[in-house]
Every structure is written in structure tokens, then in C-alpha cells.
C-alpha positions in Angstrom: 4.7 37.7 1.0 1.3 36.0 1.1 0.1 34.1 -2.0 -3.6 34.9 -2.0 -3.8 33.4 -5.5 -2.8 29.9 -4.2 -3.9 27.2 -1.8 -2.1 23.9 -1.1 -4.3 21.1 0.3 -4.3 17.3 0.8 -7.3 15.0 0.8 -6.7 12.5 3.6 -9.0 9.6 4.6 -9.2 5.9 5.3 -9.1 3.5 2.3 -12.4 3.4 0.3 -13.9 6.6 1.8 -14.0 8.3 -1.6 -10.9 10.6 -1.8 -10.1 9.9 -5.5 -13.7 10.1 -6.6 -14.1 13.5 -4.8 -10.9 14.7 -6.6 -12.5 13.7 -9.9 -15.5 16.0 -9.2 -13.1 18.9 -8.1 -11.2 18.6 -11.3 -14.3 18.5 -13.5 -15.8 21.5 -11.8 -12.4 23.3 -11.6 -12.1 23.6 -15.4 -9.5 20.9 -15.9 -11.6 19.1 -18.5 -13.7 20.2 -21.5 -17.5 19.8 -21.1 -17.6 17.1 -23.8 -14.4 15.3 -22.7 -14.5 11.7 -21.7 -13.0 11.3 -18.2 -12.6 7.8 -16.7 -13.7 7.2 -13.1 -10.9 7.8 -10.5 -8.8 9.5 -13.0 -6.0 10.1 -10.5 -5.5 6.4 -10.0 -3.4 6.1 -13.2 -1.3 3.1 -12.1 -2.6 -0.2 -13.5 -2.5 -1.9 -10.1 -4.4 1.1 -8.5 -7.1 0.8 -11.1 -7.3 -3.0 -10.8 -7.5 -3.0 -7.0 -9.5 0.2 -6.6 -7.0 1.7 -4.1 -4.6 4.7 -4.2 -1.0 3.5 -3.7 1.0 6.7 -4.6 0.3 10.2 -3.6 -0.6 12.3 -6.7 -0.4 16.0 -7.3 -2.9 17.9 -9.4 -4.6 21.3 -9.4 -7.8 23.1 -10.1 -8.8 26.7 -10.6 -11.6 28.3 -8.7 -12.5 32.0 -9.0 -9.0 32.7 -10.3 -7.3 31.0 -7.4 -5.2 27.9 -8.0 -5.8 25.0 -5.6 -3.0 22.5 -5.6 -4.5 19.1 -4.5 -2.6 16.1 -3.2 -4.6 12.9 -3.4 -3.1 10.6 -0.7 -3.3 6.8 -0.2 -5.8 5.6 2.4 -4.3 2.2 3.2 -2.1 2.0 6.3 0.7 0.1 4.4 1.3 3.3 2.4 1.3 5.7 5.4 4.8 6.8 4.4 3.4 8.5 1.3 0.9 10.4 3.5 3.5 11.5 6.1 5.8 13.1 3.7 3.3 14.9 1.4 1.9 16.7 4.5 5.1 18.8 4.4 4.0 20.3 1.1 0.6 21.6 2.1 -1.1 24.2 4.4 -4.3 22.4 5.3 -6.2 19.1 4.8 -9.7 18.0 3.9 -10.5 15.1 6.2 -12.8 12.8 4.4 -15.0 10.4 6.4 -17.5 7.9 5.1 -21.1 8.8 6.3 -21.7 5.2 7.4 -18.3 3.8 8.5 -17.2 6.8 10.4 -13.5 7.3 11.5 -11.5 4.1 10.9 -7.9 3.2 11.8 -6.2 5.1 9.0 -8.4 8.1 9.6 -6.8 8.3 13.1 -3.3 7.8 11.7 -3.5 10.5 9.0 -5.4 13.0 11.2 -2.8 12.6 14.0 0.0 13.5 11.5 -1.9 16.5 10.3 -2.6 17.7 13.8 1.1 17.3 14.8 2.0 19.7 11.9 -0.7 22.1 13.1 -2.5 22.0 9.8 -5.9 23.5 9.5 -8.7 20.9 9.0 -11.9 20.9 7.0 -14.2 18.1 8.1 -15.9 16.5 5.1 -18.5 13.8 5.6 -18.7 12.0 2.3 -21.2 9.6 0.7 -24.2 11.3 2.4 -26.5 9.9 -0.3 -26.0 6.3 1.0 -29.2 4.9 2.3 -27.6 3.9 5.6 -25.8 7.3 6.2 -25.6 8.4 9.8 -24.1 11.9 9.5 -24.8 13.2 13.0 -23.4 10.1 14.7 -20.3 10.2 12.5 -19.7 13.8 13.2 -19.8 13.1 17.0 -17.2 10.3 16.4 -15.0 12.7 14.5 -15.1 15.2 17.4 -14.3 12.4 19.9 -11.3 11.5 17.8 -10.1 15.1 17.6 -10.4 15.5 21.4 -8.6 12.1 21.9 -5.8 13.3 19.6 -5.4 16.6 21.6 -6.6 18.9 18.8 -6.4 22.6 19.5 -9.5 24.8 20.0 -9.2 26.2 16.5 -8.9 22.7 15.0 -12.0 21.6 17.0 -13.8 24.6 15.5 -13.1 23.3 11.9 -15.8 23.9 9.3 -18.0 21.0 8.2 -19.0 20.1 4.7 -21.3 17.3 3.6 -20.4 15.8 0.2 -21.3 13.2 -2.3 -18.1 12.7 -4.3 -19.9 10.4 -6.8 -22.6 13.0 -7.6 -20.1 15.9 -7.4 -22.2 17.9 -4.8 -21.5 19.5 -1.5 -23.6 21.3 1.1 -23.1 22.9 4.5 -26.5 21.5 5.7 -27.1 17.8 5.4 -30.9 18.5 5.2 -30.3 20.6 2.1 -29.4 18.8 -1.1 -26.2 20.0 -2.8 -26.0 21.2 -6.4 -22.3 21.3 -7.0 -19.0 21.5 -5.2 -19.0 25.3 -4.7 -19.5 25.1 -0.9 -16.4 22.9 -0.7 -14.3 25.2 -2.9 -15.5 28.2 -0.9 -14.6 26.6 2.4 -11.1 25.7 1.1 -10.5 29.3 0.0 -11.9 30.9 3.2 -10.5 28.5 5.8 -7.1 27.2 4.5 -4.3 29.7 4.9 -2.5 30.8 1.7 1.2 30.0 1.6 3.6 32.7 2.6 7.3 33.3 2.7 10.1 35.6 1.7 10.0 35.9 -2.1 13.2 37.9 -2.2 15.2 35.6 0.0 17.6 32.9 -1.2 15.9 29.7 -2.5 14.9 27.0 0.0 12.8 23.9 -0.9 12.4 20.6 0.9 12.1 17.5 -1.3 9.0 15.6 -0.2 8.6 13.1 -3.1 10.6 11.5 -5.9 9.5 10.5 -9.4 11.5 8.8 -12.1 11.7 9.2 -15.8 13.9 7.1 -18.1 14.7 10.3 -20.2 15.6 12.8 -17.4 16.3 10.6 -14.5 15.1 11.5 -11.0 12.5 14.2 -10.6 12.1 15.8 -7.2 8.8 17.3 -5.9 8.4 19.8 -3.1 7.1 23.2 -2.1 9.2 26.3 -2.3 9.6 27.7 1.2 11.6 30.8 0.3 12.9 32.6 -2.8 12.4 31.8 -6.4 13.5 28.9 -8.7 14.3 29.0 -12.4 15.9 26.6 -15.0 19.7 26.3 -15.1 20.0 27.6 -11.6 23.0 26.6 -9.5 21.9 25.2 -6.2 23.3 23.5 -3.1 21.9 20.2 -1.7 22.0 19.6 2.0 20.5 17.3 4.6 19.2 18.2 8.1 20.6 15.0 9.5 24.1 15.1 8.0 26.8 17.7 7.2 27.2 16.5 3.6 26.7 19.4 1.1 27.2 19.3 -2.6 26.4 21.6 -5.6 24.4 20.9 -8.7 22.2 22.6 -11.4 18.4 22.5 -11.9 17.6 21.9 -15.6 13.8 22.0 -15.9 11.0 23.1 -13.6 7.4 22.0 -13.9 4.2 23.0 -12.1 1.1 20.8 -11.9 -1.6 22.0 -14.2 -4.6 19.7 -13.9 -3.4 16.2 -14.7 -0.3 17.3 -16.6 3.0 19.0 -15.8 3.7 22.4 -17.4 7.2 23.7 -17.9 7.7 27.1 -16.3 10.4 29.8 -16.4 10.1 30.7 -12.8 8.4 29.4 -9.7 7.8 31.4 -6.5 7.2 30.9 -2.8 4.3 28.5 -2.1 4.4 26.8 -5.5 4.5 23.0 -5.5 7.0 22.1 -8.2 8.8 19.2 -9.7 12.3 19.7 -11.1 15.0 17.6 -12.8 18.7 17.8 -13.2 20.0 16.7 -9.8 21.1 13.1 -10.4 21.3 11.8 -6.8 18.5 13.8 -5.2 16.5 12.0 -2.6 13.6 12.5 -0.3 14.2 14.7 2.8 17.0 16.7 1.2 16.8 20.5 1.0 17.7 22.5 -2.1 19.2 25.9 -1.3 20.8 28.9 -2.9 24.6 28.5 -2.4 24.6 31.9 -0.6 22.5 30.6 2.3 22.6 26.8 3.0 19.9 25.9 5.6 18.5 22.4 5.8 14.9 21.9 6.8 13.9 19.1 9.2 11.9 16.2 7.6 9.1 14.3 9.2 10.1 11.1 10.9 8.7 8.2 8.9 7.2 5.2 10.7 9.5 2.2 10.8 8.8 -1.0 8.8 7.1 -3.8 10.7 7.5 -6.7 8.2 10.4 -8.1 6.2 10.8 -10.6 3.4 13.8 -12.3 1.8 14.2 -11.5 -2.0 16.6 -13.8 -3.8 17.7 -14.8 -7.3 15.5 -17.5 -8.9 17.3 -20.8 -8.7 14.4 -23.1 -9.6 14.6 -25.6 -12.5 12.6 -23.1 -14.6 14.8 -20.2 -13.8 15.4 -17.7 -16.6 12.7 -18.9 -19.0 10.1 -16.2 -18.4 11.9 -13.1 -17.1 13.9 -10.3 -18.7 15.9 -9.3 -15.6 17.1 -12.4 -13.7 20.6 -11.7 -12.2 21.4 -10.5 -8.7 22.8 -7.3 -10.2 19.4 -6.6 -11.8 17.5 -7.5 -8.6 19.8 -5.4 -6.4 19.6 -2.3 -8.6 15.8 -2.5 -8.8 15.4 -2.9 -5.0 17.7 0.0 -4.1 16.0 2.2 -6.7 12.7 1.5 -4.9 14.2 2.6 -1.6 14.9 6.0 -3.1 11.3 6.5 -4.1 9.5 4.9 -1.2 10.8 6.1 2.2 8.9 3.3 4.0 11.0 0.6 2.2 14.3 -0.5 3.6 16.6 -2.8 1.6 19.7 -4.6 3.1 22.1 -7.1 1.6 21.5 -10.7 2.7 23.9 -13.4 3.9 24.9 -14.2 0.3 25.4 -12.0 -2.9 22.1 -13.4 -4.3 19.9 -12.4 -1.3 18.4 -9.2 -0.1 16.2 -8.4 3.0 13.4 -6.0 2.1 11.4 -4.4 5.0 8.1 -2.6 4.6 4.9 -1.5 6.4 2.8 -4.6 5.7 1.9 -7.5 3.4 0.1 -5.3 0.9 3.0 -2.8 0.8 5.5 -5.6 -0.1 3.1 -7.4 -2.4 2.6 -4.2 -4.5 6.4 -4.0 -4.9 6.5 -7.6 -6.0 3.7 -7.1 -8.5 5.3 -4.0 -9.9 8.6 -5.8 -10.4 7.1 -8.9 -12.1 5.2 -6.6 -14.5 8.5 -4.9 -15.3 10.0 -8.2 -16.3 11.8 -9.2 -13.2 12.2 -12.9 -12.2 13.0 -13.7 -8.5 12.0 -15.6 -5.4 10.6 -14.4 -2.1 10.5 -16.1 1.3 7.8 -16.1 3.9 7.0 -12.7 5.6 8.5 -12.2 9.1 7.7 -9.5 11.6 10.5 -7.2 12.8 11.1 -7.6 16.5 12.6 -4.9 18.9 14.4 -5.2 22.2 12.8 -2.7 24.7 14.0 -2.6 28.3 15.7 -5.9 27.8 12.5 -7.6 26.6 11.9 -9.0 23.1 8.9 -7.0 21.7 6.8 -7.6 18.6 4.7 -5.2 16.5 1.0 -4.9 17.5 -1.7 -3.9 15.1 -5.0 -2.1 15.9 -7.4 -4.2 13.9 -10.9 -2.9 13.0 -13.5 -5.3 11.4 -17.0 -4.5 10.4 -19.0 -7.8 9.9 -22.6 -9.1 9.8 -23.9 -9.9 13.2 -24.0 -13.7 12.5 -20.2 -13.7 11.9 -19.1 -12.2 15.2 -18.6 -15.6 16.9 -16.2 -16.9 14.1 -14.2 -13.6 14.3 -13.9 -13.8 18.1 -12.7 -17.4 17.9 -10.1 -16.6 15.2 -8.8 -13.6 17.2 -8.6 -15.7 20.3 -6.3 -18.1 18.5 -4.2 -15.2 17.2 -3.7 -13.7 20.7 -6.1 -10.7 19.8 -7.4 -8.6 22.6 -10.9 -7.0 22.1 -10.8 -3.4 23.0 -14.1 -2.1 21.6 -17.4 -3.5 20.2 -20.2 -1.5 18.7 -23.3 -3.3 17.4 -26.3 -2.0 15.4 -29.3 -3.7 13.7 -27.4 -5.7 11.1 -23.6 -5.3 11.6 -21.1 -5.2 14.3 -17.9 -3.2 14.5 -15.1 -4.9 16.5 -11.6 -3.4 17.5 -8.7 -5.6 18.5 -5.1 -5.3 19.5 -3.5 -8.2 17.8 0.2 -9.2 17.0 1.2 -8.6 13.4 2.2 -12.3 13.3 -1.5 -13.2 13.8 -2.6 -11.3 10.8 -0.2 -12.8 8.3 -2.3 -14.7 5.7 -5.5 -14.0 7.7 -7.2 -11.8 5.1 -8.4 -14.7 2.9 -9.6 -16.6 6.0 -11.5 -13.5 7.1 -13.3 -13.2 3.7 -14.3 -16.9 3.9 -15.6 -16.4 7.5 -17.7 -13.4 6.5 -18.8 -14.8 3.1 -17.2 -11.7 1.5 -19.3 -9.2 3.4 -16.7 -8.2 6.0 -14.5 -5.1 6.1 -11.0 -5.6 7.6 -8.5 -2.8 8.3 -5.4 -2.6 10.5 -2.8 0.0 11.4 0.4 -0.3 13.4 -0.2 0.5 17.1 3.0 -0.2 19.0 5.7 -2.8 19.9 4.8 -4.8 23.0 6.2 -7.9 24.8 5.9 -11.2 22.9 2.5 -12.8 23.0 1.9 -16.6 22.9 2.2 -19.0 20.0 0.3 -18.5 16.8 -1.5 -21.2 14.8 0.5 -22.5 11.9 -1.0 -23.4 8.5 -3.6 -26.0 9.4 -3.0 -28.1 6.3 0.0 -29.6 4.5 1.2 -29.1 0.9 0.8 -31.4 -2.1 4.3 -31.6 -3.6 5.1 -32.7 -7.1 7.2 -35.8 -7.3 8.8 -35.3 -10.7 9.4 -32.8 -13.3 7.2 -32.7 -16.4 3.7 -31.7 -17.6 0.7 -32.2 -15.4 -1.9 -34.5 -17.1 -5.5 -35.2 -16.3 -4.9 -38.8 -15.1 -2.3 -37.6 -12.6 -4.3 -34.7 -11.4 -7.4 -36.9 -11.1 -5.6 -39.2 -8.6 -4.0 -36.2 -6.8 -7.2 -34.4 -6.2 -8.4 -37.2 -3.9 -5.6 -36.1 -1.6 -6.6 -32.4 -1.4 -7.2 -29.2 -3.3 -5.1 -28.5 -6.5 -3.6 -25.2 -7.6 -2.9 -26.2 -11.2 -4.6 -27.4 -14.4 -3.7 -30.0 -17.0 -0.8 -28.8 -19.2 0.9 -26.9 -16.4 4.7 -27.5 -16.4 5.8 -28.6 -12.9 9.1 -29.6 -11.3 10.0 -31.9 -8.4 9.5 -30.1 -5.2 6.9 -27.6 -6.5 3.8 -27.2 -4.4 0.7 -28.1 -6.6 -2.0 -28.0 -4.0 -2.8 -28.5 -0.3 -3.9 -31.4 1.8 -6.4 -31.3 4.7 -3.9 -33.4 6.7 -1.4 -31.4 8.7 1.6 -32.9 6.8 3.1 -32.6 3.3 2.2 -35.3 0.8 4.1 -36.1 -2.4 1.9 -36.6 -5.5 2.7 -37.5 -9.1 0.6 -35.2 -11.2 2.6 -36.1 -14.3 1.6 -39.8 -14.1 0.0 -41.1 -17.3 -2.3 -44.1 -17.7 -0.5 -47.1 -19.1 -1.8 -47.9 -22.6 -2.7 -51.6 -23.1 -4.9 -53.6 -25.5 -7.8 -53.2 -23.1 -7.6 -49.4 -22.5 -6.6 -46.4 -24.5 -5.0 -43.1 -23.4 -8.0 -41.2 -24.7 -10.2 -42.5 -21.9 -8.7 -39.7 -19.8 -11.3 -37.4 -21.3 -14.0 -39.1 -19.1 -12.2 -38.2 -15.9 -13.8 -35.2 -14.2 -11.4 -32.7 -12.5 -12.6 -30.3 -9.8 -11.9 -26.6 -10.4 -8.5 -25.8 -9.1 -7.9 -23.0 -6.6 -5.8 -20.4 -8.4 -4.0 -18.3 -5.7 -3.5 -14.5 -6.1 -0.1 -13.0 -5.1 -1.3 -12.1 -1.6 -2.8 -15.5 -1.1 0.6 -17.1 -2.2 2.4 -14.9 0.3 0.0 -15.8 3.0 0.2 -19.5 2.2 4.0 -20.1 2.2 5.6 -21.7 5.3 9.2 -21.1 6.4 10.4 -24.2 4.4 8.9 -22.8 1.2 9.6 -20.1 -1.3 7.4 -18.2 -3.8 8.9 -18.1 -7.3 7.8 -14.9 -9.1 8.0 -14.4 -12.8 6.2 -12.1 -15.3 4.0 -15.0 -16.3 3.8 -17.3 -13.3 3.6 -17.6 -9.5 5.0 -21.0 -8.2 5.2 -22.1 -4.6 8.1 -24.5 -4.1 9.9 -26.2 -1.3 13.3 -24.7 -0.4 14.7 -28.2 -0.7 13.4 -29.7 -3.9 14.7 -33.3 -3.6 12.1 -35.4 -1.8 14.6 -37.8 -0.1 16.6 -34.9 1.2 13.5 -33.2 2.6 12.6 -36.5 4.3 16.0 -36.8 5.9 15.9 -33.3 7.2 12.4 -33.8 8.7 13.6 -36.9 10.4 16.6 -35.1 12.0 14.3 -32.3 13.2 11.9 -34.8 14.9 14.8 -36.5 16.6 16.2 -33.1 17.8 12.8 -32.3 19.4 
């Protein structure tokens, strides 16, 4: 059976190349919204963090109708840290729209997602987006795309892919960059004519591969996948199997939903080619196959890239523990982390050396920071350690993960970037310069990129673009520069006051304001000296006949540097921990007592 009334596609691209904005236009012109209905920008980014950061984190399913044909659309993340989301949703579709910025051209994640699509032999539609940018260079970008396709060993048919020129923001498409588009009809027509309709045996026994998992507090886990064979209906008895194990068990499907625009619609039956979500199987997980009990055949699942970075998560044991969080025990923390592992195939969770510790591995700093941010918003209180790269032993050698780093910077910033990469053992592999900006590509150890993003934005005065994607594991490079400054550490527990902060700010840059509750051992700023300094930010002016406490009002404090979550993660050293609560981010020393820290430091110096 061939489903001519259906197409399943994914929009794949590098971060910020306009996937979600283009999907907005497709939905508006695909009859999903009323003509007078208010629709927010990037409507598919419905997660709070996605809207705040302007990036797609989770793959989303939606659909539009064009000329009576339903087009199931998967909007995928563009950031390399969420590559696992892209890898698994490609199992649900029959073709991809490869979106490339008309100025930036193919970037690291473009290569990654395109390579995965080519490996699955998907048909490609080349879509050059943002053609209305004043610095668009469509012909050069098209040549770069062809070079990338050839480099990735694309087949002749994939090299002969159709080309569409779009402006996602304007909601227009054209087949000729010299002719201004009116609407997205050329894109819709290309999808219908070029992407194969799904096909399969509609009369055979049911077979569906679970490619994604959602969760609902009312119905539990919700599995998402494409029906490969047969039909599915509510209250159906099914068998669940796995391609990589012999374990088989039976269960029942309770409800089936199809994606209708931005909502899910309950259906009585779903057929071959339909992308569906269904509930009722309590322990269902990604990569499992749902079959009719009469014919149990597991489908192979795409091999997901391995994590490259890990962090220690542990129960909060600071003096302020339990004051701000709703979920604070190791039982709460363990359940939440292992639940995340079920939804995100790129996350790996292991028990630590004690019952209160867990080792969480992921694809990068942003990947893990999103998990931390989600947990704190849900009411969890915990601590995390400094990020560590994951080493491998290959042919008897210790090897570390290497990233392919691409930066696009103003020409006057190239020297600073080259110097930074030299210190971080980066190897320049490509350099392309034009009138105002330069594009540089490096192979650099993942260790060298930890905490580098904020330095990069400072070096480029906020005008640089930085992206990286995992390349390979190679033998260990040289030493990496440590944090070039020390920490200002609070001497006692109490409330920070203006007088104490005024004296402390002469020693470095502060992270806190008057009225902040601090405890002994908490990091309250940083010092330009390459050593930790203890400061008393709770110290008050002694009141005498000659001076009153109110004279503090005349003291002028410099604006503190308030660190974001990513900046906190990049700041902490191995002897420090980040305390995370729904209301606060506090950096602290692992050993809070000042005397004990000093004794340990003395022992380490003697050992050297």
C-alpha cells in the first residue's frame, strides 16, 4: 500500500538557520490557524527555556494540509548538544528539508544532521533560507552545500536534489532566487512531488518502532513512532520487543493520537505511514518495537552518539540546604535523573560512589545545563560538580574527545581567537575571510572549550558566532589553561552588608549584592590574583560616638557580576561545587571550613 495522501518530513539545519520560523509559515499557510488568529513567533518552541534562549531543544511533531495531502512535519533541534533528538526522529520520516542560512552556509551541525539523513538514504530538499538578508550569497552557499554532499558520499539522486529559496520570516518561497516569492506554494509542491509517500503492508500484523517518548502526569508515558506495518487501534493487545535483547512482554494500548496542527487528536484507527502517539504501556522506552502478538519482529534502532561530558549530581548539603527546594532528598534526585534518561537517549545516569551521588553524562555543557535548569524550575534542589570530559582507551592509548569548532568573527578579532585556541591546543584546519568577517575552523579538545563561551563573547565584543560538534576521540593533547583568577570566599555565615562588600570589592569582582545571605566557604566573587582570598562581606562598621552606622549609605558599590547557569558551570574548579535551588545559584568550596582548606592546600604543596 502507498499512502499518496500523506508525507512525513523533517526540517533539519544548524542552530539559528530558521527552522522553527519556517515551520510557523508552513502551519499558517497549511490551514492550521484561522485568518484572524493571533499566533506567537516560533510557535513550535513551546518550552519556556526554548522561548527564552531562542533555540529548539526537543524535536516537535506537527502537521499541515496542502491540496488534501497531510504533511507530518518534525521540527528538530539545531544545536549539536541535542543531536540525539535529531538522530532518532529521522527514523519516523521519508525525507528531509535541509535548511541552510543564505549567508552562513553549511555549519558543523548542518554536516552532522545531513550525514545522518544520507546514511538512512532519505531524499533531500535543499532549502536556502533568509534570502532577503542584505548579505545573502545564495550561489556561493549552494556550491558549499554541493561540496558537503560530495564529501559525505551522497548518491547521484541525492546530488540531484531540488533547490528551493525561502524567506521563513516573510513566509515566501521561490525556485529562482532572482524571482521574488509570494507564498510557500513552491516549497509545498516540491515536498509533495519529491518526497516519497510512506508505504507498507496495511493488512499485515502491526509493527511500529518507538522513536520518541513524552510524559503526562495523568496517563504516564506516551510513545511516539511511525507505523511500519498493519493497523493500530485503542484497547489493542500488543507485544513489546527490543532488537538488542530477547526480552518480550505483552501489554495493551489504551489511546491513540495523531498530530493535527499543534494539537493531538484521538483516533479510532491508525494505518501504515501514520506518525502516532499512544499511551497505556507503562514501561515503554525509546528503541523498542510494538508488534502484533502473532508476529513479533523487532526493528533495528539508530545508534545514538555517545556522551562526551559528565557531571556529578549530589544531594545539597550546604548550610542553606532544604530552604528553597521542594524535592531535596536522594530518592527524589535519583528518580528524576533516571526518568530523564528514559526520555533523552543521549543522557546516561549512573550511581555514584555514595547513595547521595549520581554521575550524569551528556553531549555537552548546554545539554547538561538545560537538564539542570529544567530540574530547578520543577522545584529540585541539588549540587553539581565541575564538568569532566569522558576519556576512552583506544589501542592502549588514553584518548580524549575532540570537537570541530567553527567561529565566525569580525576581522579585528582573529588574532585574539588564534591566541586563545593556541593555549587550548586547538589546531586550525580552515580559514575563510571576506571583507568584514572571517570564518575559522579548528579541531580542539573538549577540555579546551569548557567555560570558553563567555571568554569568546568578551573577545569578540558580542559579535562572534561560535559552534562546535563532536569529531572524534584522539590521543591526549597537552595541558589546558586553568582559571586565571582565584575566588573570593566568604569568611562567615550571615547577611552581606554594604560596608563588608565595599572593602571586599577592592580585592576583586563581586557576585552578590547587599542583603544576600551567605555562608562560610561560599564563593562571593573572583580575584585577579591566581589564588583564593577569604573576605568578610558580613562585616559591619563599628558604631561609636564619632560615626554612625547610617554612614554606609555614602559608600559606592560597583555593579556585581551576576553569573548565569552556564557561566557558573564554566567558572567552578574541581575543588568547588555549584549549589542549585529553584531561587538561587551559589558557588561554594567543597570544604567549607577555611582552616581545613588551608591545611589541605599545604599538604598538596608539600606533596608536589
